[in-house]
PAMIKOL-441647 format. One record per residue: residue number from 1; chain; x, y, z of N, C-alpha, C in turn. Coordinates in steps of 0.001 Angstrom, whole numbers, padded with zeros to 6 digits. Example, Ala and Ser with C-alpha at 12.3 -4.5 7.8 and 13.67 -1.06 7.14 Angstrom:
<atoms>
<1,"A",<013190,-005690,007800>,<012300,-004500,007800>,<013200,-003300,007800>> <2,"A",<012850,-002250,007080>,<013670,-001060,007140>,<012900,000030,007870>> 
</atoms>
This chain:
<atoms>
<1,"A",<-196910,-125151,026176>,<-197357,-125649,024550>,<-198676,-126466,024721>> <2,"A",<-199328,-125518,023717>,<-200862,-125834,022830>,<-200502,-126116,021414>> <3,"A",<-201326,-128093,022149>,<-201420,-128910,020554>,<-202506,-128774,019842>> <4,"A",<-202801,-128736,018454>,<-204041,-129246,017728>,<-204216,-130414,017436>> <5,"A",<-205031,-131562,017560>,<-205420,-132447,016510>,<-206028,-132483,015622>> <6,"A",<-206065,-133051,014375>,<-207064,-133285,013540>,<-207162,-135030,013389>> <7,"A",<-208344,-135305,013399>,<-208311,-137328,013525>,<-209233,-137789,012743>> <8,"A",<-208235,-138345,011780>,<-209114,-138874,011569>,<-209283,-140640,010902>> <9,"A",<-210026,-141285,010522>,<-210322,-142516,010561>,<-209405,-143947,009999>> <10,"A",<-209969,-143349,008609>,<-208953,-144497,008107>,<-207592,-145093,008260>> <11,"A",<-206839,-143897,009044>,<-205585,-144753,009365>,<-205305,-145217,010451>> <12,"A",<-206458,-145630,011174>,<-206150,-145737,012736>,<-205443,-147854,012495>> <13,"A",<-204761,-147830,013446>,<-204768,-149458,013194>,<-205720,-150752,013150>> <14,"A",<-206012,-151273,012391>,<-207172,-151967,012369>,<-208232,-151976,011465>> <15,"A",<-207704,-150086,010817>,<-208832,-149556,009946>,<-208626,-150236,008600>> <16,"A",<-209657,-151022,007685>,<-209527,-151335,006386>,<-210471,-151238,005876>> <17,"A",<-211568,-151265,005685>,<-213241,-151609,004869>,<-213726,-150489,005370>> <18,"A",<-214327,-149764,004492>,<-215778,-148922,004368>,<-216810,-149720,005626>> <19,"A",<-216777,-151188,005650>,<-217954,-151422,007258>,<-217091,-150518,008656>> <20,"A",<-215550,-150254,008594>,<-215518,-149510,009769>,<-215590,-148147,009639>> <21,"A",<-215544,-147609,008371>,<-215637,-145957,008267>,<-216895,-145433,008213>> <22,"A",<-217819,-145954,007838>,<-219382,-145676,007230>,<-220256,-145705,008226>> <23,"A",<-220757,-144566,008268>,<-221652,-144357,009795>,<-222400,-145617,010082>> <24,"A",<-223035,-146292,008959>,<-223595,-147429,009041>,<-222796,-148437,008934>> <25,"A",<-222094,-149068,008913>,<-220837,-150274,008845>,<-221611,-151088,009993>> <26,"A",<-221116,-152356,009816>,<-221214,-153163,010766>,<-220092,-152400,012038>> <27,"A",<-219240,-152692,011677>,<-217769,-152913,012378>,<-217545,-150932,012815>> <28,"A",<-218576,-149924,012775>,<-218080,-148829,012872>,<-217902,-148381,014122>> <29,"A",<-218276,-149011,014774>,<-219068,-148642,016924>,<-216944,-149477,016909>> <30,"A",<-217304,-150420,016703>,<-215347,-151113,017257>,<-214382,-150131,016554>> <31,"A",<-214444,-149597,015264>,<-213378,-148603,014483>,<-213126,-147617,015549>> <32,"A",<-214485,-147029,016015>,<-214775,-145643,016437>,<-213903,-145819,018608>> <33,"A",<-213862,-146862,018293>,<-213420,-147117,020025>,<-211624,-147510,020058>> <34,"A",<-211514,-147941,018840>,<-209921,-147514,017969>,<-209468,-145991,017660>> <35,"A",<-210219,-145390,017408>,<-210065,-144246,017224>,<-209717,-143656,018362>> <36,"A",<-210820,-143612,019573>,<-210458,-142617,020560>,<-209244,-143130,021452>> <37,"A",<-209041,-144425,020875>,<-207914,-145019,022044>,<-206601,-144676,021590>> <38,"A",<-206491,-144286,020091>,<-204976,-143479,019654>,<-205077,-142666,020142>> <39,"A",<-206321,-141600,020000>,<-206106,-140143,020184>,<-205657,-140285,021516>> <40,"A",<-206047,-141063,022775>,<-205909,-140781,024324>,<-204157,-141064,024141>> <41,"A",<-203937,-141928,023192>,<-202434,-142401,023205>,<-201775,-141140,023361>> <42,"A",<-201889,-140550,022447>,<-201264,-139365,021622>,<-201698,-138463,022782>> <43,"A",<-202521,-137851,023180>,<-202984,-137089,024757>,<-202126,-137176,026035>> <44,"A",<-201994,-138273,026112>,<-201154,-138963,027200>,<-199290,-138277,026891>> <45,"A",<-199157,-138855,025972>,<-197318,-138699,025191>,<-197120,-137209,025222>> <46,"A",<-198385,-136256,024774>,<-198042,-135232,024682>,<-198243,-134464,025953>> <47,"A",<-198632,-134624,027133>,<-198820,-134023,028558>,<-197508,-134787,028501>> <48,"A",<-197435,-135736,028483>,<-195760,-136275,029645>,<-194884,-135482,029089>> <49,"A",<-195085,-135104,028065>,<-193909,-133843,027469>,<-194031,-132565,027869>> <50,"A",<-194892,-132447,028382>,<-194903,-131305,028963>,<-196268,-130069,028507>> <51,"A",<-196912,-130684,027665>,<-198048,-129827,026526>,<-199027,-129463,027720>> <52,"A",<-199437,-128595,027570>,<-200332,-127526,028818>,<-202010,-127337,028411>> <53,"A",<-202401,-127581,026981>,<-203560,-127584,026315>,<-203448,-128567,025130>> <54,"A",<-204488,-129311,024712>,<-204643,-130071,023529>,<-206400,-129996,023003>> <55,"A",<-206660,-129626,022295>,<-207672,-129370,021347>,<-207909,-130714,020299>> <56,"A",<-208756,-131950,020205>,<-208757,-132246,019511>,<-210251,-132378,018183>> <57,"A",<-210099,-132158,017281>,<-211218,-131882,015983>,<-211625,-133501,015869>> <58,"A",<-212615,-133590,015485>,<-212653,-134723,014812>,<-213060,-134569,013433>> <59,"A",<-212459,-135369,012707>,<-212524,-134786,011481>,<-212888,-136221,010404>> <60,"A",<-213773,-136887,010725>,<-213860,-138083,009827>,<-215215,-137676,009635>> <61,"A",<-215795,-138027,008559>,<-217422,-138088,007628>,<-217966,-137502,008437>> <62,"A",<-219044,-137796,009470>,<-219997,-136903,009945>,<-219396,-136150,010767>> <63,"A",<-217800,-136429,010942>,<-217521,-135493,012495>,<-218076,-135560,014091>> <64,"A",<-218642,-136805,013946>,<-219143,-137590,015107>,<-218823,-139232,015204>> <65,"A",<-217803,-138948,015711>,<-217087,-140359,015787>,<-216539,-140644,016704>> <66,"A",<-216034,-139594,017711>,<-214688,-139709,018650>,<-215817,-139399,019686>> <67,"A",<-215803,-140841,020789>,<-216859,-140891,022500>,<-216592,-139939,023202>> <68,"A",<-217194,-138998,023412>,<-216691,-137758,024546>,<-216321,-138515,025711>> <69,"A",<-217566,-139416,026198>,<-217555,-140067,027533>,<-216216,-140791,027405>> <70,"A",<-215272,-141183,026353>,<-214310,-142097,026341>,<-212641,-141005,026161>> <71,"A",<-212745,-140204,025974>,<-212082,-139222,025522>,<-211128,-138684,027166>> <72,"A",<-209720,-138973,026636>,<-208796,-138267,027425>,<-209459,-137366,028412>> <73,"A",<-209669,-136959,029644>,<-209848,-135878,030355>,<-209549,-134792,030091>> <74,"A",<-207991,-134703,029935>,<-207286,-133373,029441>,<-207418,-132741,028257>> <75,"A",<-208226,-133403,026635>,<-208467,-132919,026065>,<-209983,-132400,025640>> <76,"A",<-209437,-130935,025251>,<-211094,-130919,024348>,<-211488,-131097,023114>> <77,"A",<-212756,-131532,023336>,<-213235,-132121,021853>,<-213903,-130932,020953>> <78,"A",<-213944,-130915,019514>,<-214624,-129981,018248>,<-215239,-131546,017633>> <79,"A",<-216344,-131425,017761>,<-217199,-132601,017357>,<-218414,-131800,016776>> <80,"A",<-219138,-132192,015218>,<-220062,-132255,015088>,<-219731,-131866,013147>> <81,"A",<-220523,-131439,012344>,<-220294,-130984,011496>,<-221822,-130153,010692>> <82,"A",<-221768,-129543,009912>,<-220440,-129189,008855>,<-219684,-128312,009847>> <83,"A",<-218712,-127883,009743>,<-217598,-127110,010119>,<-217034,-126090,009512>> <84,"A",<-216995,-124531,009124>,<-216660,-123736,008284>,<-214796,-124641,007794>> <85,"A",<-213869,-124751,008931>,<-212691,-125109,008397>,<-212609,-126787,008313>> <86,"A",<-213807,-127669,008376>,<-213941,-128966,007846>,<-212744,-129961,009355>> <87,"A",<-211684,-130609,008861>,<-210278,-130790,008758>,<-209417,-130363,010084>> <88,"A",<-209607,-128604,009834>,<-209115,-127949,010811>,<-210042,-126951,011261>> <89,"A",<-211009,-127334,011940>,<-211669,-126387,012744>,<-210891,-126215,013567>> <90,"A",<-211148,-124957,014408>,<-210497,-124753,015726>,<-208955,-124339,015758>> <91,"A",<-208495,-124837,014588>,<-206827,-124456,014537>,<-206819,-122868,014406>> <92,"A",<-205543,-122366,014932>,<-205395,-121233,014796>,<-203744,-120701,015212>> <93,"A",<-203261,-119729,015271>,<-202072,-119405,015107>,<-201340,-119365,016719>> <94,"A",<-202521,-119681,017739>,<-202007,-119858,018840>,<-201317,-121218,019035>> <95,"A",<-201466,-122046,018362>,<-201048,-123246,018626>,<-199245,-123397,018386>> <96,"A",<-198967,-124086,018925>,<-197664,-124298,018862>,<-196989,-125864,017683>> <97,"A",<-197981,-126622,017288>,<-197965,-127553,016956>,<-198859,-128603,016290>> <98,"A",<-198999,-129284,015561>,<-200132,-130091,015067>,<-199442,-131669,015085>> <99,"A",<-201199,-132114,015137>,<-200879,-133724,015066>,<-201828,-134278,014104>> <100,"A",<-201702,-134900,013068>,<-202145,-135690,012495>,<-202740,-137251,013091>> <101,"A",<-203448,-137578,013415>,<-203555,-138711,013959>,<-204721,-139916,013262>> <102,"A",<-204441,-140941,012845>,<-205377,-141729,011624>,<-205799,-141468,010507>> <103,"A",<-204396,-140867,009802>,<-204647,-140094,008325>,<-204388,-141183,007467>> <104,"A",<-204447,-141114,006133>,<-204777,-141715,004713>,<-203674,-141271,003662>> <105,"A",<-203929,-141610,003099>,<-202807,-141292,001736>,<-204002,-140934,000716>> <106,"A",<-203183,-140108,-000055>,<-204409,-139232,-000978>,<-204855,-140291,-002251>> <107,"A",<-205952,-139696,-003178>,<-206321,-140399,-003616>,<-205174,-140652,-005048>> <108,"A",<-205680,-141725,-005644>,<-204694,-142520,-006659>,<-203228,-142903,-006343>> <109,"A",<-202856,-142901,-005150>,<-202010,-143199,-004446>,<-202226,-144900,-003956>> <110,"A",<-201274,-145105,-003675>,<-201062,-146509,-002566>,<-201780,-145993,-001377>> <111,"A",<-202496,-147499,-000713>,<-202851,-146978,000638>,<-204014,-147440,000842>> <112,"A",<-204281,-147852,002308>,<-205765,-148042,002474>,<-206985,-147066,002873>> <113,"A",<-207635,-147337,001836>,<-209104,-146852,001618>,<-208282,-145170,001581>> <114,"A",<-207150,-144692,000615>,<-206834,-144192,000142>,<-208096,-142581,-001071>> <115,"A",<-207809,-141450,-000325>,<-208721,-140359,-001023>,<-208377,-139418,-001007>> <116,"A",<-209054,-137708,-001183>,<-208882,-136879,-000746>,<-210077,-136039,-000771>> <117,"A",<-210447,-135880,000696>,<-211830,-134902,001197>,<-212998,-136247,000411>> <118,"A",<-212976,-136128,-000571>,<-213956,-137161,-000680>,<-213892,-137883,-002050>> <119,"A",<-213827,-139180,-001865>,<-213532,-140372,-002590>,<-214583,-140306,-003222>> <120,"A",<-215806,-139968,-003490>,<-216486,-139768,-004648>,<-216596,-138752,-005615>> <121,"A",<-215176,-137571,-005544>,<-215384,-136686,-006186>,<-214222,-136465,-006783>> <122,"A",<-212945,-136526,-005649>,<-211685,-136122,-006449>,<-210735,-137096,-006811>> <123,"A",<-210503,-136846,-008156>,<-209592,-138098,-009078>,<-207796,-137320,-008234>> <124,"A",<-207741,-136465,-008236>,<-206361,-135798,-007661>,<-206427,-134362,-007709>> <125,"A",<-205788,-134240,-006817>,<-205327,-132612,-006423>,<-204414,-132456,-006297>> <126,"A",<-203835,-130831,-006842>,<-202324,-130364,-007092>,<-202297,-129021,-006568>> <127,"A",<-201325,-128785,-005652>,<-201006,-127506,-005198>,<-199778,-126697,-005734>> <128,"A",<-199688,-126138,-006509>,<-198338,-125663,-007199>,<-197744,-126343,-007471>> <129,"A",<-198274,-127768,-008538>,<-197584,-128650,-009141>,<-197838,-130077,-008724>> <130,"A",<-198290,-129992,-007611>,<-197479,-131054,-006989>,<-199145,-131993,-005870>> <131,"A",<-198952,-133571,-006626>,<-200263,-133967,-005971>,<-199813,-134510,-004455>> <132,"A",<-201426,-133549,-003955>,<-201260,-134001,-002287>,<-202800,-134088,-001633>> <133,"A",<-202383,-134719,-000459>,<-203814,-135820,-000184>,<-204203,-134419,001397>> <134,"A",<-204819,-135392,002182>,<-205058,-134587,003216>,<-203888,-134565,004292>> <135,"A",<-202889,-135284,004443>,<-201704,-135092,005227>,<-200747,-133797,004678>> <136,"A",<-201166,-133598,002968>,<-200170,-132558,002611>,<-201411,-131442,002477>> <137,"A",<-202810,-131011,002317>,<-203401,-130027,001982>,<-203283,-129619,003440>> <138,"A",<-203841,-130452,004664>,<-203792,-129856,005695>,<-202359,-129428,006538>> <139,"A",<-201254,-129760,006071>,<-200520,-129344,007013>,<-199904,-127972,005918>> <140,"A",<-200047,-127950,005030>,<-199668,-126697,004361>,<-200548,-125198,005234>> <141,"A",<-201774,-125604,004670>,<-202929,-124333,005774>,<-202373,-124692,006899>> <142,"A",<-202084,-125471,008265>,<-201193,-125183,009404>,<-199962,-124895,009194>> <143,"A",<-199032,-124732,008244>,<-197917,-123987,007868>,<-198344,-122327,007947>> <144,"A",<-199196,-122301,007223>,<-199368,-121356,006797>,<-200212,-120162,007704>> <145,"A",<-200786,-121045,008809>,<-200830,-120210,010497>,<-199463,-120448,011205>> <146,"A",<-198260,-120646,010618>,<-197285,-120707,011786>,<-197267,-122150,012753>> <147,"A",<-197989,-122813,012319>,<-198022,-123952,013361>,<-197580,-125152,012516>> <148,"A",<-196588,-126108,012985>,<-195737,-126694,011834>,<-196382,-128377,012743>> <149,"A",<-196824,-128841,011392>,<-197200,-130582,011146>,<-195832,-131206,011971>> <150,"A",<-195894,-131505,013557>,<-195102,-132614,014189>,<-194935,-134002,014021>> <151,"A",<-196479,-134622,013847>,<-196782,-135612,014179>,<-197754,-136366,013315>> <152,"A",<-197634,-136996,012635>,<-198859,-137771,011682>,<-198682,-139691,012184>> <153,"A",<-199747,-140269,012134>,<-200205,-141938,012244>,<-201292,-141957,011479>> <154,"A",<-200508,-143492,010724>,<-201481,-143998,009585>,<-200595,-145071,009238>> <155,"A",<-200914,-145384,007861>,<-200091,-146196,006948>,<-199090,-145499,006197>> <156,"A",<-197925,-146528,006133>,<-196806,-145925,005189>,<-197098,-144816,004114>> <157,"A",<-197842,-144925,003631>,<-198077,-143939,002207>,<-198071,-142443,002991>> <158,"A",<-199344,-142845,003973>,<-199660,-141390,004574>,<-198982,-140796,004909>> <159,"A",<-197918,-141562,005744>,<-196779,-140901,006590>,<-195796,-140832,005777>> <160,"A",<-195511,-141293,004569>,<-194971,-140904,003652>,<-194716,-139706,003190>> <161,"A",<-196064,-139157,003166>,<-195906,-137524,001960>,<-196042,-136927,002977>> <162,"A",<-196081,-136941,004573>,<-196124,-135891,005791>,<-194587,-135875,005155>> <163,"A",<-193822,-136422,005568>,<-192453,-136728,005932>,<-191772,-135839,004787>> <164,"A",<-192128,-136393,003394>,<-192130,-135912,002343>,<-191865,-134621,002268>> <165,"A",<-192837,-133457,003090>,<-193620,-132303,002606>,<-192800,-131341,004159>> <166,"A",<-192684,-131864,005333>,<-192367,-131098,006389>,<-191445,-131478,007285>> <167,"A",<-190118,-131084,006907>,<-188566,-131664,008113>,<-189234,-131456,009471>> <168,"A",<-188794,-132819,009942>,<-189056,-132794,011168>,<-189855,-133642,011724>> <169,"A",<-190609,-133671,010822>,<-192515,-134269,011696>,<-192121,-135543,011828>> <170,"A",<-192547,-136310,012774>,<-192742,-137392,013822>,<-193574,-138414,013272>> <171,"A",<-192958,-139402,012478>,<-194195,-140077,011664>,<-194359,-141512,012625>> <172,"A",<-195665,-142127,012524>,<-195745,-143301,013392>,<-196848,-143966,012725>> <173,"A",<-195845,-145282,011914>,<-196269,-146484,010916>,<-197399,-147064,011797>> <174,"A",<-198796,-146849,011888>,<-199544,-147717,012415>,<-200250,-148971,012251>> <175,"A",<-200103,-149359,010740>,<-200159,-150536,010126>,<-199632,-150391,008400>> <176,"A",<-199185,-151127,008388>,<-198584,-151330,006698>,<-199153,-152217,005560>> <177,"A",<-199334,-150952,004759>,<-200946,-151431,003677>,<-199693,-152472,002658>> <178,"A",<-201158,-153396,002227>,<-200662,-154455,000816>,<-201569,-154255,-000081>> <179,"A",<-202866,-153696,000731>,<-203419,-153251,-000638>,<-204777,-152194,-000319>> <180,"A",<-205855,-151679,-001114>,<-206353,-150884,-000670>,<-207460,-151053,000320>> <181,"A",<-207715,-152398,000589>,<-208379,-153194,001885>,<-207448,-154125,002646>> <182,"A",<-206694,-153975,002764>,<-205525,-154990,003210>,<-204416,-154383,003960>> <183,"A",<-203876,-154745,005136>,<-202960,-154536,005790>,<-202372,-155292,007507>> <184,"A",<-200962,-154849,007292>,<-200636,-155716,007945>,<-200779,-155268,009277>> <185,"A",<-200877,-155205,010356>,<-201119,-154253,011849>,<-200707,-154932,013087>> <186,"A",<-199892,-154283,013865>,<-199075,-154229,015226>,<-200811,-154910,016059>> <187,"A",<-200053,-155167,017440>,<-201201,-155154,018311>,<-202016,-153549,018323>> <188,"A",<-203147,-153265,018598>,<-203640,-152282,018914>,<-202674,-151602,020252>> <189,"A",<-202192,-152601,021081>,<-201541,-152059,022280>,<-200069,-151465,022031>> <190,"A",<-199734,-152300,020858>,<-198369,-151666,020424>,<-198640,-150581,019439>> <191,"A",<-199220,-150334,018967>,<-199941,-149045,017733>,<-199731,-147840,019194>> <192,"A",<-200798,-147985,020236>,<-201041,-147066,020854>,<-200043,-146690,021788>> <193,"A",<-198565,-147767,022010>,<-197627,-147091,022344>,<-196526,-146451,021545>> <194,"A",<-197092,-147156,020476>,<-195674,-146275,019422>,<-196477,-144804,019279>> <195,"A",<-197877,-144719,019289>,<-198135,-143094,019147>,<-198124,-142277,020381>> <196,"A",<-197933,-143072,021311>,<-197599,-142009,023070>,<-196072,-141786,022888>> <197,"A",<-195535,-142354,022240>,<-193837,-142695,022349>,<-193400,-140975,021244>> <198,"A",<-194207,-141583,019918>,<-193781,-140147,019188>,<-194771,-138954,019653>> <199,"A",<-195819,-139296,020354>,<-196348,-137995,020367>,<-195142,-137158,021732>> <200,"A",<-194787,-138176,022523>,<-193448,-137223,023450>,<-192557,-136527,023020>> <201,"A",<-192298,-137410,021734>,<-190934,-136923,021018>,<-191126,-135760,020075>> <202,"A",<-192723,-135379,019449>,<-193317,-134716,018880>,<-192552,-132790,019777>> <203,"A",<-193588,-133160,020978>,<-193631,-131970,021613>,<-191892,-132089,022457>> <204,"A",<-191060,-132609,022505>,<-189912,-131998,022474>,<-188957,-131694,021930>> <205,"A",<-189443,-132507,020372>,<-188894,-131150,019163>,<-188907,-130299,018685>> <206,"A",<-190713,-129696,019338>,<-191047,-128565,019206>,<-190657,-127374,019908>> <207,"A",<-190533,-127802,021285>,<-189882,-126952,022572>,<-188535,-126418,021747>> <208,"A",<-187554,-127559,021480>,<-186242,-127736,021294>,<-186079,-127114,019906>> <209,"A",<-187230,-126508,019298>,<-187121,-125745,017844>,<-186484,-126453,016866>> <210,"A",<-186369,-127597,016851>,<-186125,-129089,015628>,<-187012,-129224,015118>> <211,"A",<-188625,-128523,015239>,<-189606,-128345,014228>,<-190078,-127375,014630>> <212,"A",<-190118,-126580,012599>,<-190462,-125000,012241>,<-191312,-125042,011816>> <213,"A",<-191911,-124204,011567>,<-192994,-123973,010537>,<-191940,-123728,009299>> <214,"A",<-193080,-124526,008217>,<-191778,-123581,006886>,<-192705,-122479,005982>> <215,"A",<-192178,-121863,005476>,<-192585,-121184,004267>,<-193128,-121671,003233>> <216,"A",<-194932,-121027,003390>,<-195751,-121549,002549>,<-195873,-120483,001508>> <217,"A",<-195262,-120525,000098>,<-195244,-119260,-000860>,<-196566,-118870,-001199>> <218,"A",<-196609,-118044,-002056>,<-197683,-117529,-002488>,<-197413,-117095,-003896>> <219,"A",<-198506,-116408,-004881>,<-199885,-117274,-004732>,<-199596,-118426,-004944>> <220,"A",<-200580,-119165,-004630>,<-201356,-120891,-004650>,<-201844,-121565,-005614>> <221,"A",<-201462,-121955,-006513>,<-202312,-122432,-008195>,<-202838,-124124,-007452>> <222,"A",<-204197,-124025,-007714>,<-204526,-125009,-008030>,<-205231,-126203,-008874>> <223,"A",<-204660,-126872,-009239>,<-205650,-128022,-010020>,<-206258,-129086,-009036>> <224,"A",<-208059,-129482,-009091>,<-208554,-130177,-008504>,<-209161,-130983,-010170>> <225,"A",<-208835,-132489,-010188>,<-209348,-132919,-010989>,<-210925,-133693,-010518>> <226,"A",<-211894,-133525,-011029>,<-212803,-134535,-011127>,<-212981,-135857,-011490>> <227,"A",<-213710,-136596,-011236>,<-214105,-138481,-011345>,<-214816,-138337,-013327>> <228,"A",<-215616,-137074,-012727>,<-216516,-137004,-013870>,<-216567,-135561,-014871>> <229,"A",<-217004,-135042,-015754>,<-217123,-133764,-016041>,<-218413,-133104,-015527>> <230,"A",<-219264,-133895,-014946>,<-220547,-133341,-014681>,<-220267,-132595,-013751>> <231,"A",<-218686,-133225,-012819>,<-219033,-132534,-011437>,<-218061,-131297,-011932>> <232,"A",<-217182,-131164,-012816>,<-216630,-129860,-013124>,<-217447,-129071,-013569>> <233,"A",<-218593,-129612,-014178>,<-219123,-128630,-014985>,<-220439,-127411,-014109>> <234,"A",<-220516,-128589,-012343>,<-220777,-127713,-011523>,<-219839,-126628,-011067>> <235,"A",<-218880,-127340,-010693>,<-217492,-126540,-009604>,<-217018,-125116,-010561>> <236,"A",<-217153,-125507,-011687>,<-216697,-124223,-012438>,<-217542,-122852,-012230>> <237,"A",<-218701,-122854,-011312>,<-219291,-121499,-011274>,<-218693,-120714,-009721>> <238,"A",<-217571,-121281,-009427>,<-216816,-120811,-008350>,<-216165,-119653,-008929>> <239,"A",<-216620,-118455,-008736>,<-215758,-117282,-009172>,<-214200,-117271,-009228>> <240,"A",<-213713,-117105,-010346>,<-211535,-117754,-010134>,<-211753,-118732,-011093>> <241,"A",<-212289,-119780,-010955>,<-212026,-120941,-011647>,<-211951,-120899,-013018>> <242,"A",<-210999,-121722,-013596>,<-210764,-122266,-015070>,<-210929,-123303,-015022>> <243,"A",<-211575,-123728,-016451>,<-211656,-125337,-017264>,<-210915,-125646,-017720>> <244,"A",<-209761,-126367,-017780>,<-208221,-126399,-018363>,<-208545,-127995,-019405>> <245,"A",<-209252,-128511,-018409>,<-209959,-129940,-019680>,<-211292,-130532,-019188>> <246,"A",<-211734,-131488,-019821>,<-212922,-132146,-019023>,<-213271,-132005,-017258>> <247,"A",<-211911,-132625,-017079>,<-212299,-133561,-015760>,<-211531,-131772,-014840>> <248,"A",<-210538,-131037,-015238>,<-210043,-130457,-013999>,<-210325,-128933,-014261>> <249,"A",<-210161,-128231,-012852>,<-210816,-126724,-012843>,<-208833,-126297,-011936>> <250,"A",<-208519,-125403,-012518>,<-207415,-124287,-012467>,<-207897,-122853,-011278>> <251,"A",<-207390,-122828,-010229>,<-207962,-121696,-009628>,<-206572,-120959,-008413>> <252,"A",<-206590,-119985,-008855>,<-205331,-119441,-008479>,<-205994,-118631,-007142>> <253,"A",<-204999,-118848,-005664>,<-205604,-118332,-004690>,<-204069,-117176,-004358>> <254,"A",<-204193,-116346,-003443>,<-203563,-115301,-002692>,<-202647,-115821,-002304>> <255,"A",<-203566,-116665,-000922>,<-202524,-117169,000180>,<-203353,-119017,-000274>> <256,"A",<-202302,-119174,001165>,<-202912,-120870,001175>,<-204682,-121011,002328>> <257,"A",<-204763,-120215,002964>,<-206548,-120160,003379>,<-207656,-120585,002211>> <258,"A",<-206686,-118950,001444>,<-208052,-118930,000519>,<-208091,-120052,-000371>> <259,"A",<-206817,-120524,-000937>,<-206841,-122085,-001779>,<-207293,-123268,-001163>> <260,"A",<-207400,-123459,000322>,<-207831,-124338,000965>,<-209702,-124373,000958>> <261,"A",<-210438,-122934,001016>,<-211255,-122647,000960>,<-212092,-122940,-000647>> <262,"A",<-211245,-122218,-001422>,<-211835,-123223,-002694>,<-211782,-124229,-003080>> <263,"A",<-210746,-124942,-002619>,<-210762,-126435,-002895>,<-212154,-127214,-002262>> <264,"A",<-212331,-127117,-001015>,<-213751,-127565,-000457>,<-214610,-126835,-001260>> <265,"A",<-214754,-125518,-001802>,<-216106,-125523,-002167>,<-216235,-126161,-004085>> <266,"A",<-215040,-126097,-004357>,<-215300,-127165,-005967>,<-215723,-128445,-005159>> <267,"A",<-215598,-129007,-004569>,<-215246,-130776,-004170>,<-216949,-130560,-003538>> <268,"A",<-217157,-129589,-003047>,<-218807,-129536,-002462>,<-220058,-129162,-003611>> <269,"A",<-219510,-128290,-004893>,<-220468,-128314,-005553>,<-219953,-129804,-006614>> <270,"A",<-219150,-130384,-007204>,<-218576,-130968,-007307>,<-219842,-132485,-006683>> <271,"A",<-219700,-132665,-005762>,<-220217,-133520,-005029>,<-221978,-133074,-005166>> <272,"A",<-222291,-132158,-005254>,<-224186,-132125,-005225>,<-224352,-132724,-007108>> <273,"A",<-223420,-132253,-008086>,<-224175,-133377,-009037>,<-223835,-135078,-009203>> <274,"A",<-223707,-135456,-008437>,<-224147,-136714,-008448>,<-225647,-136883,-008024>> <275,"A",<-225366,-138367,-009179>,<-227305,-138437,-009077>,<-227598,-140378,-008748>> 
</atoms>
């Protein structure tokens, strides 16, 4: 049983502010420790249930957040950026399940520090007419590879997005969002215990066949809405994109992998317009 981890920071228990998530934040180093502790809890739970290989992709910001010296010795770490597949670097059809640790809600939704890939660029992202965030987008790509999403941890809105899209996924709510910068959190020890138990449950459900990949339809229609028209001005140079209003570009991809790459390209182009 091979398990792939994509690990973000905004959904980690105790994380509620940009001081936790930015590289130069005064509380960033504390948040990094909480992050690796939750990862280790999930690794331990997966191993107890019989997982044989675990690959962890650091998927937040600089992607140099997880402390290698504190990571569980049985896990392999993908660290650094830029990565060709960003939050999904290293994922392939060879894995049996995907775990999303520390995930957050989408742009425009309730939830702690909610955004979609770039809070400075993306107002909304629709895939085949449905607004999705990182749980939905990354999960669809994982399922395109034939790898089901088996576990997600984060606040109730991040977990809810995954539960709506991916049947059988184990959701671990590590904090209850009260506002964008406010949450009610259990103790870190309790959060780690819940994650460990959830990881064991997820591996067992994968083994029994109760969690299966979903069929991802094709073609894929993307609608990416930017925060201002200047971002769309630049992003529309992507071949195949269509400007449908001052803020929104449309792109039709032949499959989910092409859609993911087009989304990331448009976000990068939009970001480059920021002055």
